[in-house]
C-alpha positions in Angstrom: 10.3 15.5 -2.5 6.6 16.2 -2.7 5.2 19.7 -2.5 5.5 20.8 1.2 7.0 23.1 3.7 9.6 22.0 6.2 8.0 20.1 8.8 4.6 19.8 7.2 2.9 16.2 7.3 2.0 15.3 3.7 -0.5 12.7 2.5 0.1 12.0 -1.4 -1.7 9.7 -3.7 0.4 9.0 -6.7 -0.6 7.5 -10.0 2.1 4.7 -9.6 5.3 4.5 -7.6 7.4 5.2 -10.8 6.5 8.7 -10.1 9.0 8.7 -7.2 11.8 8.1 -9.5 12.1 11.4 -10.9 11.4 15.0 -9.6 8.1 16.6 -10.1 7.9 19.6 -12.4 5.3 21.5 -10.3 2.7 21.5 -7.6 -0.4 23.2 -8.5 -2.4 24.6 -5.5 -6.0 23.8 -6.1 -7.6 24.5 -2.7 -6.1 25.5 0.8 -3.4 22.7 1.6 -4.4 20.7 -1.6 -2.1 20.3 -4.9 -2.0 18.4 -7.9 1.5 17.0 -8.7 2.8 17.6 -12.1 5.4 15.3 -14.0 6.4 15.8 -17.5 3.2 17.8 -18.0 0.9 15.1 -16.8 -0.9 15.1 -13.4 0.6 12.3 -11.5 -1.1 12.8 -8.2 -2.4 14.9 -5.3 -1.1 16.0 -2.0 -2.5 17.1 1.3 -0.4 18.9 3.8 -1.3 20.3 7.3 -4.7 18.5 7.5 -3.5 14.9 7.8 -0.9 16.0 10.5 -3.9 16.8 12.7 -5.6 13.6 12.6 -2.6 11.1 12.5 0.0 10.0 15.1 2.3 11.4 16.5 -0.2 14.5 17.2 -3.1 12.3 18.0 -1.3 10.1 20.4 0.0 13.2 22.3 -3.6 14.6 22.6 -4.5 11.2 23.9 -1.5 11.4 26.6 -2.7 14.9 27.5 0.3 16.8 26.1 -0.2 20.4 26.5 1.5 21.5 23.3 -0.5 18.9 21.2 -3.7 20.3 22.7 -2.6 24.0 21.8 -1.8 23.0 18.3 -5.4 21.7 17.8 -6.6 24.7 19.2 -4.6 26.8 17.0 -5.9 24.9 14.2 -9.4 25.3 15.4 -8.9 29.1 15.3 -7.5 29.1 11.9 -10.1 26.9 10.5 -12.9 29.1 11.9 -11.4 32.3 10.1 -11.1 30.5 6.8 -13.6 31.4 4.2 -12.7 28.9 1.3 -13.5 25.2 1.6 -16.0 25.5 4.2 -17.3 21.9 4.1 -13.7 20.5 4.8 -12.9 23.1 7.3 -16.2 22.4 9.3 -15.4 18.6 9.0 -11.9 19.2 10.5 -13.5 21.4 13.2 -15.9 18.7 14.3 -13.0 16.3 14.7 -10.8 18.8 16.6 -13.9 19.7 19.0 -14.2 15.8 19.6 -10.6 15.5 20.5 -10.4 18.6 22.6 -13.7 17.6 24.3 -12.4 14.0 25.0 -9.0 14.5 26.0 -8.5 18.3 26.6 -8.2 19.4 30.4 
């Protein structure tokens, strides 16, 4: 299992698929929602958590379909990102994308 909390979506980039054969030794957080994956003392990849879940199915499909829960999740993410002081470049990029989704599909 990669570094993640239950229910989080995870996007991972691995050195190679052999990494999946053995457990990771550590996940080292280097920025909000970003971790380096360590196995046998070597960095073997990285992972992102909540961010991919905001811009991929099924959430995006639910937003397009006008599902109130999906729109509420985007609005909650918008509030959290506005309050975040670290990594403003990535936060602002996500805010722009969320604003587009809400503008296009929110009612």
